[in-house]
C-alpha positions as a Markdown table, in Angstrom:
| # | Residue | x | y | z |
|---|---|---|---|---|
| 1 | Met | 3.7 | -6.5 | -22.1 |
| 2 | Arg | 4.2 | -3.7 | -24.6 |
| 3 | Thr | 7.2 | -3.0 | -26.8 |
| 4 | Val | 8.3 | 0.7 | -27.4 |
| 5 | Gln | 11.3 | 2.1 | -29.3 |
| 6 | Ser | 13.6 | 4.2 | -27.3 |
| 7 | Ala | 12.8 | 7.4 | -29.2 |
| 8 | Glu | 9.2 | 7.0 | -28.6 |
| 9 | Ala | 10.0 | 6.1 | -24.9 |
| 10 | Lys | 12.0 | 9.3 | -24.5 |
| 11 | Ala | 9.1 | 11.4 | -26.0 |
| 12 | Arg | 6.4 | 9.7 | -24.0 |
| 13 | Phe | 8.1 | 8.8 | -20.7 |
| 14 | Ser | 5.5 | 10.3 | -18.4 |
| 15 | Ser | 2.7 | 8.5 | -20.2 |
| 16 | Leu | 4.6 | 5.1 | -20.0 |
| 17 | Leu | 5.2 | 5.6 | -16.3 |
| 18 | Asp | 1.4 | 6.0 | -15.9 |
| 19 | Asp | 0.8 | 2.7 | -17.8 |
| 20 | Val | 3.4 | 1.0 | -15.6 |
| 21 | Glu | 1.7 | 2.4 | -12.5 |
| 22 | Arg | -1.5 | 0.7 | -13.7 |
| 23 | Gly | 0.4 | -2.6 | -13.8 |
| 24 | Glu | 1.6 | -2.8 | -17.4 |
| 25 | Thr | 5.3 | -3.9 | -18.2 |
| 26 | Ile | 7.1 | -1.9 | -20.9 |
| 27 | Val | 10.0 | -3.2 | -22.9 |
| 28 | Ile | 12.2 | -0.5 | -24.6 |
| 29 | Thr | 14.0 | -1.4 | -27.7 |
| 30 | Arg | 16.8 | 0.1 | -29.8 |
| 31 | His | 17.0 | -1.0 | -33.4 |
| 32 | Gly | 14.6 | -3.8 | -32.6 |
| 33 | Lys | 16.6 | -5.3 | -29.7 |
| 34 | Pro | 15.3 | -5.1 | -26.1 |
| 35 | Ile | 17.5 | -2.9 | -23.9 |
| 36 | Ala | 15.4 | -2.1 | -20.9 |
| 37 | Arg | 12.2 | -3.2 | -19.1 |
| 38 | Ile | 10.0 | -1.0 | -16.9 |
| 39 | Val | 8.0 | -3.1 | -14.6 |
| 40 | Pro | 5.5 | -2.1 | -11.7 |
| 41 | Glu | 7.0 | -1.8 | -8.2 |
| 42 | Val | 6.1 | -4.9 | -6.2 |
| 43 | Val | 4.2 | -4.2 | -3.0 |
| 44 | Asp | 4.5 | -6.6 | -0.2 |
| 45 | Glu | 0.8 | -7.1 | 0.4 |
| 46 | Arg | 1.4 | -9.8 | 3.0 |
| 47 | Ala | 3.5 | -7.4 | 5.2 |
| 48 | Arg | 0.9 | -4.7 | 4.9 |
| 49 | Arg | -1.8 | -7.1 | 5.9 |
| 50 | Arg | 0.3 | -8.4 | 8.9 |
| 51 | Glu | 0.8 | -4.8 | 10.0 |
| 52 | Ala | -2.9 | -4.0 | 9.8 |
| 53 | Ile | -3.8 | -7.2 | 11.8 |
| 54 | Glu | -1.2 | -6.2 | 14.5 |
| 55 | Ala | -2.6 | -2.7 | 14.7 |
| 56 | Ile | -6.2 | -4.1 | 15.2 |
| 57 | Arg | -5.1 | -6.5 | 17.9 |
| 58 | Ala | -3.3 | -3.7 | 19.7 |
| 59 | Phe | -6.5 | -1.5 | 19.5 |
| 60 | Arg | -8.6 | -4.4 | 20.7 |
| 61 | Glu | -6.4 | -4.6 | 23.9 |
| 62 | Thr | -7.5 | -1.0 | 24.6 |
| 63 | Leu | -11.2 | -1.8 | 24.5 |
| 64 | Pro | -13.2 | -2.7 | 27.5 |
| 65 | Lys | -13.2 | -6.3 | 28.5 |
| 66 | Pro | -16.5 | -8.3 | 27.9 |
| 67 | Gly | -18.6 | -8.6 | 31.1 |
| 68 | Met | -18.0 | -5.2 | 32.4 |
| 69 | Thr | -20.8 | -3.7 | 34.4 |
| 70 | Ile | -22.3 | -0.4 | 33.3 |
| 71 | Glu | -20.8 | 1.3 | 36.4 |
| 72 | Glu | -17.3 | 0.2 | 35.3 |
| 73 | Ile | -17.8 | 1.5 | 31.8 |
| 74 | Leu | -19.1 | 4.8 | 33.1 |
| 75 | Ser | -16.2 | 5.3 | 35.5 |
| 76 | Ala | -13.7 | 4.3 | 32.8 |
| 77 | Arg | -14.9 | 7.0 | 30.4 |
| 78 | His | -13.4 | 9.7 | 32.6 |
| 79 | Glu | -10.3 | 7.8 | 33.5 |
| 80 | Gly | -7.2 | 9.9 | 33.1 |
| 81 | His | -9.2 | 13.2 | 32.6 |
| 82 | Lys | -8.2 | 16.3 | 34.6 |
| 83 | Tyr | -11.2 | 18.3 | 35.7 |
C-alpha cells in the first residue's frame, strides 16, 4: 500500500490508475490524513471458472458419442448441409 498526497494524486492520476490496475492499493492523504483509498477492482474468478466449465460441458454435448462407427461419423459430417 502506497500513500500519496492529494496534490500529487491530482497531477499523476493516470499513472496511479496504472499502478492500481497492476494490483497496488493507493491511499490519498490531505495534510497527512487519509481521505481516500483506490483499490483494484475485485474480479470474481470463481464465477468465471464456473462459466468456462459450463461452456466446455455444453460443447462436449455437441461432440460425437464414444463408440460411433466410422460410417456414422462420415454421415454426420454433412448433417444439416444443403447441397
